[in-house]
C-alpha positions as CSV (number, residue, x, y, z in Angstrom):
1,X,95.5,-165.9,1.9
2,X,93.4,-166.9,4.9
3,X,94.0,-170.3,6.5
4,X,91.5,-172.7,8.1
5,X,91.5,-172.8,11.8
6,X,93.2,-175.7,13.6
7,X,91.2,-178.9,13.8
8,X,91.7,-180.9,17.0
9,X,90.2,-184.0,15.2
10,X,92.8,-183.8,12.5
11,X,95.5,-183.6,15.2
12,X,94.1,-186.7,17.0
13,X,93.9,-188.5,13.7
14,X,97.5,-187.8,12.9
15,X,98.7,-188.7,16.4
16,X,96.8,-192.0,16.2
17,X,98.1,-192.7,12.7
18,X,101.7,-192.0,13.6
19,X,101.5,-194.0,16.8
20,X,99.9,-197.1,15.2
21,X,102.3,-197.1,12.2
22,X,105.4,-196.7,14.4
23,X,104.3,-199.3,16.9
24,X,103.7,-201.8,14.1
25,X,107.1,-201.2,12.6
26,X,108.9,-201.6,16.0
27,X,107.0,-204.8,16.7
28,X,108.4,-206.4,13.5
29,X,112.0,-206.1,14.8
30,X,113.6,-209.4,15.5
31,X,114.3,-209.5,19.3
32,X,117.7,-211.3,18.7
33,X,119.1,-208.2,16.8
34,X,118.0,-206.0,19.7
35,X,119.9,-208.2,22.2
36,X,123.0,-208.1,19.9
37,X,122.8,-204.3,19.6
38,X,122.5,-203.8,23.4
39,X,125.6,-206.1,23.8
40,X,127.5,-203.9,21.3
41,X,126.4,-200.8,23.3
42,X,127.4,-202.2,26.6
43,X,130.9,-203.5,25.5
44,X,132.1,-200.9,23.0
45,X,135.0,-198.7,24.2
46,X,133.2,-195.8,22.4
47,X,130.0,-195.4,20.5
48,X,129.6,-193.0,17.6
49,X,126.3,-191.8,16.1
50,X,125.8,-190.3,12.6
51,X,122.7,-189.1,10.8
52,X,122.1,-186.3,8.4
53,X,119.2,-183.8,8.6
54,X,116.2,-184.9,10.7
55,X,117.8,-188.4,11.3
56,X,120.8,-186.5,12.7
57,X,118.6,-184.8,15.3
58,X,117.4,-188.2,16.5
59,X,121.0,-189.4,16.5
60,X,122.1,-186.5,18.6
61,X,119.4,-187.2,21.2
62,X,120.5,-190.9,21.3
63,X,124.1,-189.9,21.8
64,X,123.2,-187.6,24.7
65,X,121.2,-190.3,26.4
66,X,124.0,-192.8,26.0
67,X,126.4,-190.3,27.7
68,X,123.9,-189.8,30.5
69,X,123.9,-193.6,31.1
70,X,127.7,-193.6,31.6
71,X,128.7,-194.7,28.1
72,X,131.3,-192.9,26.0
73,X,129.3,-191.6,23.0
74,X,130.1,-189.1,20.3
75,X,128.3,-187.5,17.4
76,X,130.3,-187.9,14.1
77,X,131.0,-184.5,12.6
78,X,131.5,-182.6,15.9
79,X,134.9,-181.0,16.2
80,X,135.6,-182.8,19.5
81,X,134.8,-186.3,18.2
82,X,137.8,-188.6,18.3
83,X,138.7,-191.2,15.6
84,X,136.7,-194.4,15.3
85,X,138.8,-197.4,16.2
86,X,138.5,-201.2,16.0
87,X,136.1,-202.4,18.6
88,X,134.0,-199.3,18.7
89,X,130.4,-199.3,17.6
90,X,129.0,-196.8,15.1
91,X,125.2,-196.1,14.6
92,X,124.1,-194.6,11.4
93,X,120.5,-193.5,11.1
94,X,119.4,-192.9,7.5
95,X,115.9,-193.2,6.3
96,X,116.8,-193.7,2.6
97,X,120.0,-195.5,3.3
98,X,121.7,-194.1,0.1
99,X,123.0,-190.7,1.1
100,X,126.6,-190.0,0.1
101,X,127.6,-188.9,3.6
102,X,126.2,-192.0,5.2
103,X,127.9,-194.3,2.8
104,X,131.2,-192.5,3.2
105,X,130.9,-192.8,7.0
106,X,130.1,-196.5,6.6
107,X,133.1,-197.1,4.4
108,X,135.4,-195.5,7.0
109,X,133.8,-197.5,9.8
110,X,134.3,-200.8,8.0
111,X,137.9,-199.9,7.0
112,X,138.7,-199.2,10.7
113,X,137.2,-202.4,11.8
114,X,134.4,-201.0,14.0
115,X,130.9,-202.5,14.3
116,X,128.3,-200.8,12.1
117,X,124.7,-200.6,13.3
118,X,122.4,-199.3,10.6
119,X,118.9,-198.0,11.2
120,X,117.1,-197.4,7.9
121,X,113.8,-197.5,6.3
122,X,115.2,-199.5,3.3
123,X,116.5,-202.9,4.1
124,X,117.9,-203.3,0.5
125,X,119.8,-200.0,0.5
126,X,123.5,-199.7,0.0
127,X,123.9,-198.7,3.6
128,X,121.9,-201.7,4.9
129,X,124.3,-204.0,3.0
130,X,127.3,-202.5,4.8
131,X,125.8,-203.1,8.3
132,X,127.1,-205.6,10.7
133,X,123.8,-205.2,12.5
134,X,120.7,-203.9,10.7
135,X,117.4,-202.6,11.9
136,X,115.0,-201.9,9.1
137,X,112.1,-199.7,10.0
138,X,110.0,-200.1,6.9
139,X,106.7,-198.5,6.2
140,X,104.4,-199.4,3.3
141,X,102.9,-196.4,1.5
142,X,99.3,-195.5,1.9
143,X,97.1,-192.6,0.9
144,X,97.0,-191.1,4.4
145,X,100.8,-191.0,5.0
146,X,101.5,-187.6,3.2
147,X,98.7,-185.9,5.1
148,X,99.4,-187.3,8.6
149,X,103.2,-188.1,8.5
150,X,104.9,-186.1,5.8
151,X,108.4,-186.9,4.5
152,X,110.4,-189.0,7.0
153,X,108.1,-188.5,10.0
154,X,107.4,-192.2,10.5
155,X,111.1,-193.2,10.3
156,X,112.2,-190.5,12.6
157,X,109.5,-191.2,15.2
158,X,110.2,-194.9,15.1
159,X,114.0,-194.2,15.4
160,X,113.5,-192.1,18.5
161,X,111.3,-194.7,20.2
162,X,113.8,-197.4,19.1
163,X,116.9,-195.6,20.5
164,X,115.1,-194.7,23.7
165,X,114.1,-198.4,24.2
166,X,117.7,-199.4,23.5
167,X,118.9,-197.0,26.1
168,X,116.4,-198.4,28.7
169,X,117.6,-201.9,28.0
170,X,121.2,-200.9,28.2
171,X,120.5,-199.2,31.5
172,X,118.9,-202.4,32.8
173,X,121.8,-204.7,31.8
174,X,124.4,-202.3,33.3
175,X,122.5,-201.6,36.5
176,X,122.0,-197.9,35.7
177,X,119.1,-195.9,37.2
178,X,117.4,-192.6,36.5
179,X,119.3,-191.3,39.6
180,X,122.7,-192.3,38.2
181,X,121.7,-190.7,34.9
182,X,120.7,-187.5,36.6
183,X,124.1,-187.2,38.1
184,X,125.6,-187.2,34.6
185,X,123.1,-184.8,33.1
186,X,124.7,-181.6,31.7
187,X,124.2,-178.5,33.8
188,X,122.4,-176.1,31.6
189,X,122.7,-172.4,32.4
């Protein structure tokens, strides 16, 4: 079956739509919660990140950047990840906030006495209620969303920008620079 050719105007419309929706969601975040989360990042003995599926990909990028800034960060589910302990901080990224694996992880985190930062698109989800610090990246539905930003695209794009901004602020508060990060960057062969 033949397909239409690519449409640069559609690309630009999607890019503008995603950018505007993500920016609006991030601007609604209470600055006080961002300060609290950066403090948790800066003072935790270890930081753990969990997300399933596409959220997990964003989480892995976040963990890598944290390590490059000199923090101890791990991805939950990796074979070399240690046990979460009291005083640690755990980030769970979950668009729906109801997945079994995210809830099980949250239950373990709470049982062990670690701080639980939840980033979700549903502020009233089970996972959101388990959080010690919550960032809700909520998006109202509209007719254009399925065309320009299918499935969890808005949440994932917002999560990436959010976590990158948290890394930048943590760098500032700890006196890190791009040069100090570069020295910790993994050597890829």
